[in-house]
N, CA and C atoms of all chains as a GROMACS GRO file, in nm:
protein
  576
    1MET      N    1  15.774  -3.804  19.636
    1MET     CA    2  15.648  -3.729  19.643
    1MET      C    3  15.562  -3.757  19.521
    2ILE      N    4  15.433  -3.753  19.544
    2ILE     CA    5  15.337  -3.778  19.437
    2ILE      C    6  15.243  -3.658  19.428
    3GLY      N    7  15.220  -3.617  19.304
    3GLY     CA    8  15.125  -3.508  19.281
    3GLY      C    9  14.996  -3.563  19.225
    4VAL      N   10  14.888  -3.499  19.259
    4VAL     CA   11  14.757  -3.537  19.205
    4VAL      C   12  14.683  -3.410  19.168
    5VAL      N   13  14.621  -3.410  19.050
    5VAL     CA   14  14.526  -3.304  19.015
    5VAL      C   15  14.394  -3.374  18.984
    6ALA      N   16  14.295  -3.347  19.068
    6ALA     CA   17  14.163  -3.408  19.049
    6ALA      C   18  14.070  -3.300  18.995
    7LYS      N   19  14.024  -3.317  18.872
    7LYS     CA   20  13.936  -3.220  18.808
    7LYS      C   21  13.791  -3.260  18.832
    8LEU      N   22  13.711  -3.165  18.884
    8LEU     CA   23  13.570  -3.193  18.916
    8LEU      C   24  13.480  -3.091  18.849
    9LYS      N   25  13.380  -3.139  18.777
    9LYS     CA   26  13.278  -3.048  18.721
    9LYS      C   27  13.156  -3.064  18.810
   10ILE      N   28  13.105  -2.951  18.862
   10ILE     CA   29  12.994  -2.952  18.958
   10ILE      C   30  12.867  -2.906  18.888
   11GLN      N   31  12.755  -2.968  18.924
   11GLN     CA   32  12.626  -2.926  18.870
   11GLN      C   33  12.604  -2.778  18.906
   12ASP      N   34  12.564  -2.701  18.804
   12ASP     CA   35  12.540  -2.559  18.830
   12ASP      C   36  12.429  -2.545  18.935
   13GLY      N   37  12.454  -2.462  19.034
   13GLY     CA   38  12.357  -2.444  19.145
   13GLY      C   39  12.396  -2.525  19.267
   14LYS      N   40  12.489  -2.620  19.249
   14LYS     CA   41  12.531  -2.704  19.363
   14LYS      C   42  12.669  -2.662  19.415
   15GLN      N   43  12.718  -2.548  19.368
   15GLN     CA   44  12.854  -2.505  19.406
   15GLN      C   45  12.869  -2.488  19.557
   16ALA      N   46  12.773  -2.422  19.620
   16ALA     CA   47  12.786  -2.393  19.764
   16ALA      C   48  12.787  -2.525  19.843
   17GLU      N   49  12.698  -2.615  19.804
   17GLU     CA   50  12.691  -2.746  19.872
   17GLU      C   51  12.824  -2.820  19.856
   18PHE      N   52  12.875  -2.818  19.734
   18PHE     CA   53  13.003  -2.884  19.705
   18PHE      C   54  13.116  -2.823  19.786
   19GLU      N   55  13.122  -2.691  19.785
   19GLU     CA   56  13.234  -2.624  19.852
   19GLU      C   57  13.234  -2.654  20.002
   20GLN      N   58  13.117  -2.670  20.060
   20GLN     CA   59  13.110  -2.700  20.203
   20GLN      C   60  13.164  -2.840  20.231
   21VAL      N   61  13.122  -2.936  20.146
   21VAL     CA   62  13.173  -3.073  20.162
   21VAL      C   63  13.325  -3.074  20.147
   22ALA      N   64  13.373  -3.000  20.047
   22ALA     CA   65  13.516  -2.996  20.017
   22ALA      C   66  13.594  -2.930  20.131
   23LYS      N   67  13.538  -2.824  20.188
   23LYS     CA   68  13.607  -2.755  20.298
   23LYS      C   69  13.617  -2.845  20.420
   24ASP      N   70  13.509  -2.917  20.449
   24ASP     CA   71  13.511  -3.011  20.562
   24ASP      C   72  13.619  -3.117  20.539
   25LEU      N   73  13.624  -3.167  20.415
   25LEU     CA   74  13.722  -3.270  20.381
   25LEU      C   75  13.864  -3.216  20.394
   26MET      N   76  13.888  -3.097  20.341
   26MET     CA   77  14.022  -3.036  20.350
   26MET      C   78  14.065  -3.022  20.497
   27ALA      N   79  13.973  -2.980  20.582
   27ALA     CA   80  14.006  -2.960  20.724
   27ALA      C   81  14.046  -3.093  20.787
   28LYS      N   82  13.974  -3.198  20.754
   28LYS     CA   83  14.004  -3.330  20.813
   28LYS      C   84  14.137  -3.384  20.761
   29VAL      N   85  14.161  -3.362  20.631
   29VAL     CA   86  14.289  -3.409  20.574
   29VAL      C   87  14.404  -3.336  20.642
   30LYS      N   88  14.391  -3.205  20.656
   30LYS     CA   89  14.500  -3.126  20.715
   30LYS      C   90  14.521  -3.165  20.862
   31ALA      N   91  14.414  -3.204  20.929
   31ALA     CA   92  14.425  -3.237  21.073
   31ALA      C   93  14.478  -3.379  21.096
   32ASN      N   94  14.463  -3.464  20.996
   32ASN     CA   95  14.489  -3.606  21.022
   32ASN      C   96  14.599  -3.669  20.937
   33GLU      N   97  14.648  -3.595  20.832
   33GLU     CA   98  14.739  -3.663  20.738
   33GLU      C   99  14.868  -3.585  20.719
   34PRO      N  100  14.964  -3.608  20.807
   34PRO     CA  101  15.092  -3.537  20.792
   34PRO      C  102  15.161  -3.568  20.659
   35GLY      N  103  15.128  -3.683  20.601
   35GLY     CA  104  15.191  -3.720  20.473
   35GLY      C  105  15.128  -3.651  20.353
   36CYS      N  106  15.018  -3.580  20.378
   36CYS     CA  107  14.953  -3.505  20.270
   36CYS      C  108  15.000  -3.359  20.281
   37LEU      N  109  15.087  -3.318  20.190
   37LEU     CA  110  15.153  -3.188  20.203
   37LEU      C  111  15.070  -3.074  20.144
   38THR      N  112  14.985  -3.109  20.046
   38THR     CA  113  14.896  -3.010  19.986
   38THR      C  114  14.764  -3.080  19.955
   39TYR      N  115  14.656  -3.019  19.999
   39TYR     CA  116  14.522  -3.072  19.965
   39TYR      C  117  14.432  -2.951  19.957
   40GLN      N  118  14.433  -2.887  19.837
   40GLN     CA  119  14.371  -2.756  19.825
   40GLN      C  120  14.271  -2.752  19.711
   41LEU      N  121  14.152  -2.702  19.740
   41LEU     CA  122  14.050  -2.684  19.637
   41LEU      C  123  14.070  -2.550  19.568
   42TYR      N  124  14.059  -2.554  19.437
   42TYR     CA  125  14.067  -2.433  19.354
   42TYR      C  126  13.952  -2.432  19.255
   43LYS      N  127  13.906  -2.312  19.220
   43LYS     CA  128  13.804  -2.298  19.117
   43LYS      C  129  13.872  -2.247  18.992
   44THR      N  130  13.840  -2.307  18.879
   44THR     CA  131  13.903  -2.268  18.753
   44THR      C  132  13.864  -2.125  18.718
   45LYS      N  133  13.963  -2.039  18.692
   45LYS     CA  134  13.934  -1.900  18.656
   45LYS      C  135  13.846  -1.897  18.531
   46GLY      N  136  13.740  -1.821  18.538
   46GLY     CA  137  13.653  -1.808  18.421
   46GLY      C  138  13.545  -1.913  18.412
   47SER      N  139  13.540  -2.006  18.510
   47SER     CA  140  13.436  -2.109  18.507
   47SER      C  141  13.353  -2.100  18.634
   48GLU      N  142  13.226  -2.135  18.620
   48GLU     CA  143  13.139  -2.137  18.738
   48GLU      C  144  13.124  -2.279  18.794
   49THR      N  145  13.165  -2.379  18.714
   49THR     CA  146  13.137  -2.518  18.754
   49THR      C  147  13.261  -2.607  18.763
   50ASP      N  148  13.377  -2.557  18.720
   50ASP     CA  149  13.496  -2.642  18.716
   50ASP      C  150  13.590  -2.612  18.832
   51TYR      N  151  13.630  -2.718  18.900
   51TYR     CA  152  13.719  -2.707  19.016
   51TYR      C  153  13.833  -2.808  19.000
   52ILE      N  154  13.938  -2.787  19.077
   52ILE     CA  155  14.038  -2.893  19.093
   52ILE      C  156  14.075  -2.905  19.241
   53PHE      N  157  14.113  -3.026  19.280
   53PHE     CA  158  14.188  -3.044  19.404
   53PHE      C  159  14.334  -3.055  19.362
   54MET      N  160  14.418  -2.968  19.415
   54MET     CA  161  14.562  -2.976  19.392
   54MET      C  162  14.620  -3.049  19.514
   55GLU      N  163  14.688  -3.162  19.489
   55GLU     CA  164  14.730  -3.247  19.600
   55GLU      C  165  14.877  -3.287  19.586
   56GLN      N  166  14.946  -3.295  19.702
   56GLN     CA  167  15.084  -3.345  19.703
   56GLN      C  168  15.100  -3.437  19.824
   57TYR      N  169  15.157  -3.555  19.800
   57TYR     CA  170  15.175  -3.654  19.906
   57TYR      C  171  15.323  -3.688  19.921
   58ALA      N  172  15.364  -3.707  20.044
   58ALA     CA  173  15.505  -3.735  20.072
   58ALA      C  174  15.545  -3.872  20.017
   59SER      N  175  15.450  -3.964  20.000
   59SER     CA  176  15.482  -4.100  19.954
   59SER      C  177  15.357  -4.167  19.897
   60ALA      N  178  15.380  -4.280  19.830
   60ALA     CA  179  15.268  -4.359  19.778
   60ALA      C  180  15.182  -4.409  19.894
   61ASP      N  181  15.246  -4.442  20.006
   61ASP     CA  182  15.171  -4.488  20.123
   61ASP      C  183  15.078  -4.378  20.175
   62ALA      N  184  15.127  -4.254  20.175
   62ALA     CA  185  15.045  -4.142  20.223
   62ALA      C  186  14.923  -4.125  20.134
   63LEU      N  187  14.943  -4.142  20.003
   63LEU     CA  188  14.830  -4.131  19.910
   63LEU      C  189  14.731  -4.245  19.934
   64LYS      N  190  14.785  -4.365  19.950
   64LYS     CA  191  14.700  -4.482  19.971
   64LYS      C  192  14.618  -4.468  20.100
   65SER      N  193  14.685  -4.428  20.209
   65SER     CA  194  14.610  -4.420  20.336
   65SER      C  195  14.507  -4.307  20.332
   66HIS      N  196  14.536  -4.203  20.251
   66HIS     CA  197  14.437  -4.094  20.234
   66HIS      C  198  14.305  -4.152  20.184
   67GLY      N  199  14.315  -4.236  20.082
   67GLY     CA  200  14.195  -4.292  20.021
   67GLY      C  201  14.120  -4.389  20.109
   68GLN      N  202  14.188  -4.435  20.216
   68GLN     CA  203  14.124  -4.534  20.304
   68GLN      C  204  14.067  -4.472  20.431
   69THR      N  205  14.077  -4.340  20.448
   69THR     CA  206  14.024  -4.278  20.570
   69THR      C  207  13.871  -4.280  20.569
   70GLU      N  208  13.815  -4.288  20.690
   70GLU     CA  209  13.668  -4.294  20.702
   70GLU      C  210  13.605  -4.167  20.644
   71TYR      N  211  13.670  -4.052  20.675
   71TYR     CA  212  13.609  -3.925  20.632
   71TYR      C  213  13.615  -3.908  20.479
   72PHE      N  214  13.723  -3.967  20.417
   72PHE     CA  215  13.728  -3.956  20.271
   72PHE      C  216  13.619  -4.044  20.209
   73LYS      N  217  13.605  -4.163  20.265
   73LYS     CA  218  13.499  -4.253  20.214
   73LYS      C  219  13.362  -4.192  20.236
   74ALA      N  220  13.343  -4.124  20.352
   74ALA     CA  221  13.212  -4.065  20.383
   74ALA      C  222  13.180  -3.949  20.288
   75ALA      N  223  13.285  -3.882  20.240
   75ALA     CA  224  13.262  -3.767  20.151
   75ALA      C  225  13.219  -3.813  20.012
   76GLY      N  226  13.251  -3.936  19.976
   76GLY     CA  227  13.223  -3.986  19.841
   76GLY      C  228  13.080  -3.965  19.795
   77PRO      N  229  12.981  -4.015  19.869
   77PRO     CA  230  12.842  -3.999  19.826
   77PRO      C  231  12.798  -3.853  19.821
   78LYS      N  232  12.849  -3.772  19.916
   78LYS     CA  233  12.811  -3.629  19.917
   78LYS      C  234  12.865  -3.559  19.792
   79LEU      N  235  12.988  -3.596  19.755
   79LEU     CA  236  13.047  -3.537  19.633
   79LEU      C  237  12.974  -3.591  19.510
   80GLY      N  238  12.945  -3.720  19.513
   80GLY     CA  239  12.875  -3.782  19.401
   80GLY      C  240  12.742  -3.714  19.371
   81ALA      N  241  12.677  -3.664  19.476
   81ALA     CA  242  12.544  -3.602  19.461
   81ALA      C  243  12.552  -3.468  19.389
   82VAL      N  244  12.669  -3.406  19.384
   82VAL     CA  245  12.679  -3.272  19.324
   82VAL      C  246  12.767  -3.269  19.200
   83LEU      N  247  12.827  -3.382  19.166
   83LEU     CA  248  12.913  -3.383  19.048
   83LEU      C  249  12.831  -3.372  18.920
   84GLY      N  250  12.890  -3.302  18.823
   84GLY     CA  251  12.825  -3.290  18.693
   84GLY      C  252  12.887  -3.383  18.592
   85GLY      N  253  12.968  -3.478  18.637
   85GLY     CA  254  13.032  -3.575  18.549
   85GLY      C  255  13.140  -3.647  18.626
   86ALA      N  256  13.197  -3.748  18.567
   86ALA     CA  257  13.301  -3.825  18.636
   86ALA      C  258  13.424  -3.737  18.658
   87PRO      N  259  13.485  -3.744  18.779
   87PRO     CA  260  13.608  -3.668  18.801
   87PRO      C  261  13.720  -3.720  18.711
   88GLU      N  262  13.812  -3.630  18.674
   88GLU     CA  263  13.932  -3.670  18.598
   88GLU      C  264  14.051  -3.658  18.693
   89ILE      N  265  14.107  -3.772  18.729
   89ILE     CA  266  14.216  -3.770  18.827
   89ILE      C  267  14.346  -3.810  18.759
   90GLN      N  268  14.446  -3.721  18.769
   90GLN     CA  269  14.576  -3.748  18.706
   90GLN      C  270  14.682  -3.753  18.816
   91TYR      N  271  14.771  -3.854  18.803
   91TYR     CA  272  14.877  -3.873  18.902
   91TYR      C  273  15.012  -3.837  18.842
   92TYR      N  274  15.100  -3.786  18.927
   92TYR     CA  275  15.230  -3.738  18.878
   92TYR      C  276  15.343  -3.780  18.972
   93ASP      N  277  15.459  -3.805  18.914
   93ASP     CA  278  15.578  -3.833  18.994
   93ASP      C  279  15.663  -3.707  19.001
   94ILE      N  280  15.712  -3.676  19.120
   94ILE     CA  281  15.792  -3.556  19.137
   94ILE      C  282  15.923  -3.564  19.059
   95VAL      N  283  15.971  -3.449  19.012
   95VAL     CA  284  16.104  -3.441  18.949
   95VAL      C  285  16.183  -3.343  19.035
   96GLU      N  286  16.290  -3.398  19.102
   96GLU     CA  287  16.370  -3.307  19.187
   96GLU      C  288  16.518  -3.347  19.185
   97MET      N  289  14.502  -1.659  19.737
   97MET     CA  290  14.599  -1.748  19.674
   97MET      C  291  14.553  -1.785  19.533
   98ILE      N  292  14.652  -1.807  19.448
   98ILE     CA  293  14.624  -1.844  19.310
   98ILE      C  294  14.698  -1.975  19.278
   99GLY      N  295  14.627  -2.064  19.212
   99GLY     CA  296  14.687  -2.189  19.169
   99GLY      C  297  14.714  -2.185  19.020
  100VAL      N  298  14.819  -2.252  18.980
  100VAL     CA  299  14.851  -2.262  18.837
  100VAL      C  300  14.893  -2.405  18.810
  101VAL      N  301  14.842  -2.461  18.701
  101VAL     CA  302  14.893  -2.588  18.650
  101VAL      C  303  14.938  -2.562  18.507
  102ALA      N  304  15.068  -2.574  18.486
  102ALA     CA  305  15.124  -2.552  18.352
  102ALA      C  306  15.162  -2.687  18.294
  103LYS      N  307  15.092  -2.727  18.188
  103LYS     CA  308  15.116  -2.858  18.123
  103LYS      C  309  15.218  -2.840  18.011
  104LEU      N  310  15.325  -2.922  18.014
  104LEU     CA  311  15.429  -2.910  17.912
  104LEU      C  312  15.454  -3.047  17.848
  105LYS      N  313  15.451  -3.050  17.715
  105LYS     CA  314  15.489  -3.172  17.642
  105LYS      C  315  15.629  -3.148  17.590
  106ILE      N  316  15.722  -3.240  17.621
  106ILE     CA  317  15.863  -3.224  17.586
  106ILE      C  318  15.897  -3.318  17.470
  107GLN      N  319  15.983  -3.268  17.380
  107GLN     CA  320  16.029  -3.352  17.271
  107GLN      C  321  16.098  -3.477  17.328
  108ASP      N  322  16.061  -3.593  17.274
  108ASP     CA  323  16.123  -3.716  17.323
  108ASP      C  324  16.274  -3.709  17.299
  109GLY      N  325  16.351  -3.742  17.401
  109GLY     CA  326  16.497  -3.735  17.393
  109GLY      C  327  16.552  -3.608  17.455
  110LYS      N  328  16.463  -3.511  17.480
  110LYS     CA  329  16.507  -3.383  17.539
  110LYS      C  330  16.469  -3.374  17.688
  111GLN      N  331  16.424  -3.487  17.745
  111GLN     CA  332  16.377  -3.483  17.884
  111GLN      C  333  16.487  -3.438  17.981
  112ALA      N  334  16.608  -3.494  17.968
  112ALA     CA  335  16.715  -3.461  18.063
  112ALA      C  336  16.749  -3.312  18.055
  113GLU      N  337  16.756  -3.262  17.932
  113GLU     CA  338  16.788  -3.119  17.912
  113GLU      C  339  16.679  -3.032  17.976
  114PHE      N  340  16.554  -3.073  17.951
  114PHE     CA  341  16.441  -2.998  18.009
  114PHE      C  342  16.444  -3.002  18.161
  115GLU      N  343  16.464  -3.120  18.216
  115GLU     CA  344  16.460  -3.133  18.362
  115GLU      C  345  16.568  -3.048  18.429
  116GLN      N  346  16.684  -3.036  18.363
  116GLN     CA  347  16.791  -2.954  18.421
  116GLN      C  348  16.751  -2.806  18.422
  117VAL      N  349  16.695  -2.760  18.310
  117VAL     CA  350  16.650  -2.620  18.305
  117VAL      C  351  16.544  -2.596  18.413
  118ALA      N  352  16.451  -2.693  18.425
  118ALA     CA  353  16.341  -2.680  18.520
  118ALA      C  354  16.392  -2.681  18.665
  119LYS      N  355  16.490  -2.765  18.693
  119LYS     CA  356  16.545  -2.772  18.830
  119LYS      C  357  16.616  -2.642  18.865
  120ASP      N  358  16.690  -2.588  18.769
  120ASP     CA  359  16.757  -2.458  18.795
  120ASP      C  360  16.653  -2.350  18.825
  121LEU      N  361  16.546  -2.352  18.745
  121LEU     CA  362  16.440  -2.252  18.762
  121LEU      C  363  16.371  -2.270  18.898
  122MET      N  364  16.340  -2.393  18.935
  122MET     CA  365  16.275  -2.418  19.064
  122MET      C  366  16.363  -2.367  19.179
  123ALA      N  367  16.493  -2.391  19.169
  123ALA     CA  368  16.584  -2.349  19.276
  123ALA      C  369  16.583  -2.196  19.289
  124LYS      N  370  16.581  -2.127  19.176
  124LYS     CA  371  16.584  -1.980  19.180
  124LYS      C  372  16.451  -1.926  19.233
  125VAL      N  373  16.341  -1.989  19.193
  125VAL     CA  374  16.210  -1.944  19.242
  125VAL      C  375  16.204  -1.962  19.394
  126LYS      N  376  16.247  -2.078  19.442
  126LYS     CA  377  16.241  -2.106  19.586
  126LYS      C  378  16.332  -2.011  19.664
  127ALA      N  379  16.442  -1.971  19.601
  127ALA     CA  380  16.538  -1.885  19.672
  127ALA      C  381  16.497  -1.738  19.670
  128ASN      N  382  16.414  -1.701  19.575
  128ASN     CA  383  16.389  -1.558  19.554
  128ASN      C  384  16.244  -1.512  19.569
  129GLU      N  385  16.150  -1.607  19.580
  129GLU     CA  386  16.010  -1.565  19.575
  129GLU      C  387  15.930  -1.618  19.694
  130PRO      N  388  15.933  -1.546  19.803
  130PRO     CA  389  15.856  -1.592  19.921
  130PRO      C  390  15.706  -1.600  19.893
  131GLY      N  391  15.660  -1.525  19.794
  131GLY     CA  392  15.517  -1.529  19.761
  131GLY      C  393  15.479  -1.648  19.675
  132CYS      N  394  15.578  -1.725  19.632
  132CYS     CA  395  15.550  -1.847  19.554
  132CYS      C  396  15.557  -1.965  19.651
  133LEU      N  397  15.442  -2.019  19.687
  133LEU     CA  398  15.436  -2.119  19.794
  133LEU      C  399  15.464  -2.260  19.742
  134THR      N  400  15.434  -2.282  19.614
  134THR     CA  401  15.462  -2.412  19.551
  134THR      C  402  15.507  -2.386  19.408
  135TYR      N  403  15.619  -2.446  19.372
  135TYR     CA  404  15.664  -2.437  19.232
  135TYR      C  405  15.737  -2.568  19.203
  136GLN      N  406  15.658  -2.670  19.168
  136GLN     CA  407  15.712  -2.805  19.164
  136GLN      C  408  15.687  -2.872  19.029
  137LEU      N  409  15.793  -2.928  18.974
  137LEU     CA  410  15.782  -3.002  18.848
  137LEU      C  411  15.742  -3.146  18.879
  138TYR      N  412  15.647  -3.196  18.801
  138TYR     CA  413  15.603  -3.334  18.811
  138TYR      C  414  15.598  -3.396  18.671
  139LYS      N  415  15.623  -3.527  18.664
  139LYS     CA  416  15.610  -3.598  18.536
  139LYS      C  417  15.482  -3.679  18.542
  140THR      N  418  15.403  -3.674  18.436
  140THR     CA  419  15.276  -3.745  18.434
  140THR      C  420  15.301  -3.895  18.440
  141LYS      N  421  15.235  -3.963  18.535
  141LYS     CA  422  15.253  -4.109  18.546
  141LYS      C  423  15.212  -4.175  18.416
  142GLY      N  424  15.298  -4.263  18.367
  142GLY     CA  425  15.266  -4.337  18.245
  142GLY      C  426  15.305  -4.266  18.118
  143SER      N  427  15.364  -4.146  18.131
  143SER     CA  428  15.407  -4.073  18.011
  143SER      C  429  15.557  -4.049  18.016
  144GLU      N  430  15.619  -4.047  17.900
  144GLU     CA  431  15.762  -4.016  17.894
  144GLU      C  432  15.786  -3.870  17.858
  145THR      N  433  15.681  -3.802  17.807
  145THR     CA  434  15.702  -3.666  17.755
  145THR      C  435  15.615  -3.558  17.820
  146ASP      N  436  15.519  -3.599  17.905
  146ASP     CA  437  15.427  -3.500  17.961
  146ASP      C  438  15.464  -3.466  18.105
  147TYR      N  439  15.471  -3.336  18.131
  147TYR     CA  440  15.506  -3.284  18.263
  147TYR      C  441  15.405  -3.175  18.303
  148ILE      N  442  15.402  -3.145  18.432
  148ILE     CA  443  15.332  -3.024  18.476
  148ILE      C  444  15.421  -2.950  18.575
  149PHE      N  445  15.404  -2.818  18.580
  149PHE     CA  446  15.449  -2.740  18.695
  149PHE      C  447  15.324  -2.718  18.780
  150MET      N  448  15.328  -2.762  18.905
  150MET     CA  449  15.222  -2.734  19.002
  150MET      C  450  15.266  -2.611  19.081
  151GLU      N  451  15.183  -2.505  19.077
  151GLU     CA  452  15.225  -2.378  19.133
  151GLU      C  453  15.117  -2.318  19.223
  152GLN      N  454  15.161  -2.255  19.334
  152GLN     CA  455  15.067  -2.182  19.421
  152GLN      C  456  15.132  -2.050  19.460
  153TYR      N  457  15.056  -1.941  19.446
  153TYR     CA  458  15.107  -1.807  19.477
  153TYR      C  459  15.020  -1.743  19.585
  154ALA      N  460  15.085  -1.670  19.673
  154ALA     CA  461  15.014  -1.607  19.784
  154ALA      C  462  14.920  -1.497  19.734
  155SER      N  463  14.949  -1.439  19.617
  155SER     CA  464  14.868  -1.327  19.567
  155SER      C  465  14.888  -1.312  19.416
  156ALA      N  466  14.802  -1.230  19.355
  156ALA     CA  467  14.816  -1.200  19.212
  156ALA      C  468  14.948  -1.127  19.188
  157ASP      N  469  14.988  -1.043  19.283
  157ASP     CA  470  15.115  -0.972  19.269
  157ASP      C  471  15.234  -1.069  19.267
  158ALA      N  472  15.226  -1.171  19.352
  158ALA     CA  473  15.335  -1.270  19.357
  158ALA      C  474  15.347  -1.342  19.224
  159LEU      N  475  15.230  -1.373  19.165
  159LEU     CA  476  15.231  -1.440  19.034
  159LEU      C  477  15.290  -1.346  18.928
  160LYS      N  478  15.247  -1.222  18.932
  160LYS     CA  479  15.292  -1.124  18.833
  160LYS      C  480  15.444  -1.102  18.843
  161SER      N  481  15.493  -1.085  18.964
  161SER     CA  482  15.637  -1.058  18.977
  161SER      C  483  15.720  -1.182  18.940
  162HIS      N  484  15.659  -1.301  18.960
  162HIS     CA  485  15.728  -1.424  18.917
  162HIS      C  486  15.762  -1.416  18.768
  163GLY      N  487  15.660  -1.377  18.691
  163GLY     CA  488  15.678  -1.374  18.546
  163GLY      C  489  15.773  -1.267  18.498
  164GLN      N  490  15.805  -1.172  18.587
  164GLN     CA  491  15.892  -1.060  18.546
  164GLN      C  492  16.037  -1.079  18.593
  165THR      N  493  16.067  -1.191  18.660
  165THR     CA  494  16.205  -1.211  18.707
  165THR      C  495  16.298  -1.239  18.589
  166GLU      N  496  16.424  -1.198  18.607
  166GLU     CA  497  16.522  -1.217  18.498
  166GLU      C  498  16.542  -1.365  18.469
  167TYR      N  499  16.546  -1.444  18.578
  167TYR     CA  500  16.576  -1.586  18.556
  167TYR      C  501  16.459  -1.658  18.488
  168PHE      N  502  16.335  -1.610  18.515
  168PHE     CA  503  16.220  -1.673  18.447
  168PHE      C  504  16.224  -1.639  18.299
  169LYS      N  505  16.252  -1.512  18.273
  169LYS     CA  506  16.261  -1.470  18.132
  169LYS      C  507  16.375  -1.545  18.061
  170ALA      N  508  16.488  -1.564  18.132
  170ALA     CA  509  16.605  -1.631  18.071
  170ALA      C  510  16.574  -1.778  18.042
  171ALA      N  511  16.485  -1.837  18.122
  171ALA     CA  512  16.453  -1.980  18.102
  171ALA      C  513  16.364  -2.000  17.979
  172GLY      N  514  16.294  -1.895  17.938
  172GLY     CA  515  16.200  -1.908  17.827
  172GLY      C  516  16.258  -1.972  17.703
  173PRO      N  517  16.364  -1.915  17.646
  173PRO     CA  518  16.422  -1.974  17.523
  173PRO      C  519  16.472  -2.118  17.544
  174LYS      N  520  16.529  -2.144  17.662
  174LYS     CA  521  16.580  -2.280  17.688
  174LYS      C  522  16.465  -2.381  17.691
  175LEU      N  523  16.353  -2.338  17.752
  175LEU     CA  524  16.236  -2.426  17.756
  175LEU      C  525  16.177  -2.440  17.615
  176GLY      N  526  16.172  -2.327  17.545
  176GLY     CA  527  16.117  -2.328  17.409
  176GLY      C  528  16.190  -2.427  17.319
  177ALA      N  529  16.320  -2.444  17.343
  177ALA     CA  530  16.403  -2.532  17.257
  177ALA      C  531  16.369  -2.679  17.278
  178VAL      N  532  16.304  -2.713  17.388
  178VAL     CA  533  16.278  -2.856  17.415
  178VAL      C  534  16.129  -2.889  17.419
  179LEU      N  535  16.045  -2.788  17.403
  179LEU     CA  536  15.901  -2.815  17.407
  179LEU      C  537  15.855  -2.890  17.282
  180GLY      N  538  15.758  -2.978  17.302
  180GLY     CA  539  15.702  -3.053  17.190
  180GLY      C  540  15.568  -2.995  17.149
  181GLY      N  541  15.536  -2.876  17.199
  181GLY     CA  542  15.410  -2.810  17.165
  181GLY      C  543  15.389  -2.694  17.259
  182ALA      N  544  15.288  -2.616  17.234
  182ALA     CA  545  15.263  -2.498  17.319
  182ALA      C  546  15.221  -2.546  17.459
  183PRO      N  547  15.272  -2.482  17.566
  183PRO     CA  548  15.228  -2.518  17.701
  183PRO      C  549  15.080  -2.484  17.719
  184GLU      N  550  15.012  -2.562  17.804
  184GLU     CA  551  14.873  -2.532  17.840
  184GLU      C  552  14.875  -2.484  17.985
  185ILE      N  553  14.844  -2.357  18.005
  185ILE     CA  554  14.852  -2.299  18.140
  185ILE      C  555  14.713  -2.264  18.190
  186GLN      N  556  14.675  -2.322  18.303
  186GLN     CA  557  14.542  -2.296  18.359
  186GLN      C  558  14.559  -2.229  18.496
  187TYR      N  559  14.475  -2.125  18.518
  187TYR     CA  560  14.482  -2.050  18.643
  187TYR      C  561  14.360  -2.079  18.729
  188TYR      N  562  14.380  -2.077  18.858
  188TYR     CA  563  14.272  -2.114  18.951
  188TYR      C  564  14.266  -2.018  19.070
  189ASP      N  565  14.145  -1.995  19.119
  189ASP     CA  566  14.128  -1.917  19.241
  189ASP      C  567  14.104  -2.011  19.358
  190ILE      N  568  14.170  -1.982  19.469
  190ILE     CA  569  14.157  -2.070  19.585
  190ILE      C  570  14.016  -2.068  19.641
  191VAL      N  571  13.972  -2.181  19.696
  191VAL     CA  572  13.845  -2.189  19.768
  191VAL      C  573  13.878  -2.227  19.912
  192GLU      N  574  13.854  -2.134  20.006
  192GLU     CA  575  13.886  -2.166  20.147
  192GLU      C  576  13.786  -2.100  20.242
   0.00000   0.00000   0.00000
């Protein structure tokens, strides 16, 4: 299993637009990617602009195919339009 | 739901000791806390000493009772003995 934490800073005032894009994306991931075990948006407590996607994938292949889906690619420009800076994406290997 | 990412830097050479304490703790959390939906240790890709616990709780109460369990309290000193610095714990509110 692979863990991912993607940190996103959103332009203030664009939160609602961002959250809608993110919710649509989460729904599509959950409907189409059995190898994606967790794909959840969270807002940082105490912040109005900082979010994370908390993600868990059953395998490296599941992570790779996630990034190649049409809907993930389509979300890119919509997310890009509301980001307040480059996302910080960290990858993790499971310990079990 | 509440998300938590707890970042832990471990003293080099103490990884095996840490991972054993963490695995015991994960097993007890999974066996005793239905309100804890995710409690997973991950190692940061490319690092030998950096880990995170990726955590998801069904409610604030579930998070609170987690911290009050005997086994969590008992793990504290064991974890403290292998930490290479203070943990960085960030809390998140779910967006759904």
